[in-house]
Backbone as numpy.savetxt, mean C-alpha at the origin, in Angstrom:
# Nx Ny Nz CAx CAy CAz Cx Cy Cz
16.87 -18.17 -15.45 15.37 -18.26 -15.29 15.00 -16.92 -14.85
13.92 -16.31 -15.52 13.38 -15.01 -15.27 12.55 -15.09 -14.02
12.86 -14.29 -12.99 11.98 -14.28 -11.89 10.85 -13.39 -12.03
9.46 -13.97 -11.94 8.24 -13.33 -12.14 7.61 -13.04 -10.90
6.50 -12.26 -10.84 5.59 -12.12 -9.72 5.20 -13.58 -9.17
4.89 -14.32 -9.94 4.44 -15.76 -9.58 5.56 -16.46 -8.73
6.67 -16.32 -9.24 7.90 -16.84 -8.64 7.93 -16.34 -7.17
7.93 -15.02 -7.08 8.18 -14.40 -5.80 6.87 -14.69 -4.85
5.65 -14.66 -5.39 4.56 -15.09 -4.51 4.81 -16.50 -3.88
5.18 -17.40 -4.76 5.48 -18.82 -4.31 6.68 -18.78 -3.32
7.67 -18.03 -3.45 8.75 -17.97 -2.36 8.24 -17.34 -1.10
7.45 -16.32 -1.21 6.79 -15.73 0.09 6.05 -16.80 0.84
5.15 -17.42 0.11 4.27 -18.56 0.72 5.15 -19.58 1.20
5.97 -20.18 0.46 6.95 -21.17 1.04 7.71 -20.72 2.17
8.25 -19.34 2.31 9.11 -18.98 3.51 8.00 -18.94 4.56
6.87 -18.54 4.41 5.88 -18.44 5.58 5.59 -19.82 6.12
5.44 -20.85 5.27 5.15 -22.17 5.79 6.43 -22.68 6.62
7.63 -22.49 5.95 8.76 -22.96 6.53 9.13 -22.37 7.92
8.95 -21.03 7.99 9.15 -20.40 9.27 8.07 -20.23 10.21
6.84 -20.56 9.72 5.83 -20.55 10.53 5.34 -19.04 11.06
5.68 -18.15 10.24 5.37 -16.78 10.49 5.41 -15.89 9.19
5.03 -14.78 9.32 5.05 -13.93 8.03 6.49 -13.77 7.64
6.85 -13.76 6.42 8.04 -13.62 5.91 8.55 -12.13 6.10
9.89 -12.08 6.62 10.51 -10.78 6.76 11.56 -10.40 5.61
11.67 -9.22 5.42 12.73 -8.79 4.35 14.09 -9.60 4.63
14.34 -9.81 5.75 15.76 -10.42 6.18 15.65 -11.74 5.80
14.64 -12.38 5.40 14.61 -13.84 4.94 15.00 -14.06 3.48
15.32 -12.77 2.74 15.55 -12.75 1.21 16.78 -12.01 1.20
17.47 -12.16 0.07 18.62 -11.51 -0.28 18.04 -10.07 -0.73
18.96 -9.09 -0.62 18.77 -7.66 -1.03 18.26 -7.52 -2.43
18.84 -8.38 -3.25 18.24 -8.26 -4.73 16.81 -8.73 -4.80
16.59 -9.90 -4.04 15.24 -10.31 -4.09 14.26 -9.39 -3.35
14.49 -8.79 -2.31 13.72 -7.74 -1.75 13.64 -6.62 -2.72
14.46 -6.27 -3.36 14.32 -5.11 -4.33 13.29 -5.43 -5.38
13.48 -6.73 -5.92 12.67 -7.14 -7.00 11.15 -7.31 -6.51
11.01 -7.90 -5.24 9.60 -8.09 -4.77 8.91 -6.67 -4.55
9.74 -5.73 -4.00 9.26 -4.30 -3.83 8.89 -3.69 -5.19
9.77 -4.06 -6.16 9.44 -3.50 -7.49 8.15 -3.92 -8.12
7.95 -5.28 -7.80 6.68 -5.88 -8.40 5.40 -5.35 -7.68
5.67 -5.35 -6.33 4.33 -5.09 -5.39 4.17 -3.95 -4.62
5.35 -3.20 -4.48 5.27 -1.93 -3.74 5.70 -2.22 -2.44
5.30 -1.53 -1.44 5.74 -1.67 0.08 5.56 -3.30 0.33
6.54 -3.62 1.34 6.37 -5.09 1.85 5.13 -5.55 2.19
4.22 -4.87 3.09 2.90 -5.39 3.24 2.08 -5.65 2.07
2.26 -4.91 1.07 1.49 -5.16 -0.21 1.94 -6.45 -0.75
3.18 -6.80 -0.76 3.66 -7.98 -1.23 3.05 -9.22 -0.49
3.02 -9.03 0.79 2.42 -10.06 1.65 0.80 -10.21 1.48
0.25 -9.13 1.03 -1.11 -9.19 0.76 -1.34 -9.89 -0.60
-0.49 -9.58 -1.66 -0.50 -10.28 -2.89 -0.30 -11.80 -2.82
0.40 -12.12 -1.73 0.72 -13.64 -1.63 -0.34 -14.25 -0.86
-1.26 -13.42 -0.34 -2.59 -13.97 0.36 -2.10 -14.36 1.87
-1.05 -13.82 2.29 -0.57 -14.09 3.68 -1.16 -13.06 4.65
-1.55 -12.05 4.14 -2.13 -10.87 5.00 -3.31 -10.40 4.47
-4.20 -9.99 5.27 -5.60 -9.34 4.71 -5.35 -8.10 4.00
-5.89 -7.96 2.88 -5.67 -6.75 2.05 -6.52 -5.57 2.60
-5.79 -4.39 2.70 -6.36 -3.21 3.16 -6.50 -2.29 2.07
-6.48 -2.72 0.79 -6.53 -1.80 -0.44 -7.78 -1.06 -0.42
-8.94 -1.70 -0.22 -10.25 -1.02 -0.21 -10.36 -0.05 0.87
-9.87 -0.41 2.01 -9.91 0.61 3.15 -9.20 1.78 2.80
-7.90 1.67 2.20 -7.06 2.79 1.90 -7.69 3.60 0.86
-8.36 3.03 -0.03 -8.90 3.75 -1.04 -10.24 4.53 -0.42
-10.83 4.11 0.36 -12.04 4.78 1.02 -11.57 5.95 1.85
-10.39 5.59 2.67 -9.91 6.62 3.43 -9.30 7.86 2.75
-8.76 7.61 1.49 -8.22 8.57 0.77 -9.43 9.50 0.14
-10.48 8.76 -0.27 -11.60 9.36 -0.86 -12.16 10.42 0.21
-12.39 9.93 1.41 -12.84 10.70 2.50 -12.00 12.01 2.74
-10.70 11.69 2.68 -9.75 12.85 2.88 -9.90 13.90 1.82
-10.09 13.43 0.57 -10.16 14.34 -0.56 -11.44 15.17 -0.31
-12.64 14.51 -0.03 -13.77 15.14 0.23 -13.68 16.25 1.21
-13.14 15.93 2.31 -12.99 16.91 3.40 -12.18 18.09 3.01
-11.17 17.86 2.23 -10.28 19.08 1.69 -11.15 19.81 0.73
-11.86 19.24 -0.15 -12.72 19.99 -1.09 -13.69 20.81 -0.21
-14.42 20.22 0.90 -15.31 21.01 1.62 -14.56 22.26 2.30
-13.46 22.10 2.88 -12.73 23.21 3.53 -12.39 24.14 2.52
-11.95 23.95 1.15 -11.82 24.81 0.30 -12.89 25.58 -0.16
-14.14 24.88 -0.10 -15.31 25.54 -0.63 -15.85 26.46 0.62
-15.51 26.16 1.94 -15.99 26.96 2.98 -15.09 28.11 2.90
-13.74 28.01 2.86 -12.72 29.16 2.72 -13.23 30.09 1.66
-13.62 29.75 0.44 -13.97 30.50 -0.65 -15.23 31.37 -0.15
-16.22 30.67 0.32 -17.38 31.22 0.85 -17.12 32.38 1.85
-16.22 32.09 2.77 -15.89 33.09 3.79 -15.20 34.22 3.19
-14.45 34.04 2.14 -13.72 35.28 1.48 -14.65 36.03 0.80
-15.65 35.36 0.07 -16.74 36.12 -0.67 -17.57 36.98 0.27
-17.82 36.43 1.42 -18.70 37.18 2.37 -17.92 38.29 3.16
-16.76 38.07 3.33 -15.87 39.15 4.05 -14.57 39.48 3.22
-14.92 40.23 2.07 -13.91 40.65 1.22 -12.80 41.61 1.95
-11.53 41.64 1.54 -10.51 42.34 2.27 -10.77 43.80 1.89
-10.54 44.68 2.90 -10.81 46.04 2.83 -9.60 46.85 2.32
């Protein structure tokens, strides 16, 4: 049987119900952990995909966007300062 994303989502949900807590990597074989992380990325993202944890994807995207804008502003400010005070 080919193990799919849907299979692992079902396993995560099943384990959460059985253990009455969020699934840990130690609840699965190393092979399964590797496959889950291969499908979903870091462990928290797998829990988000299974609906066991609130998704922070939009928050991460917004945070990264703000970080890029601040970096762009710093670069712009640096260039402005270089043009105002050329090296002698």
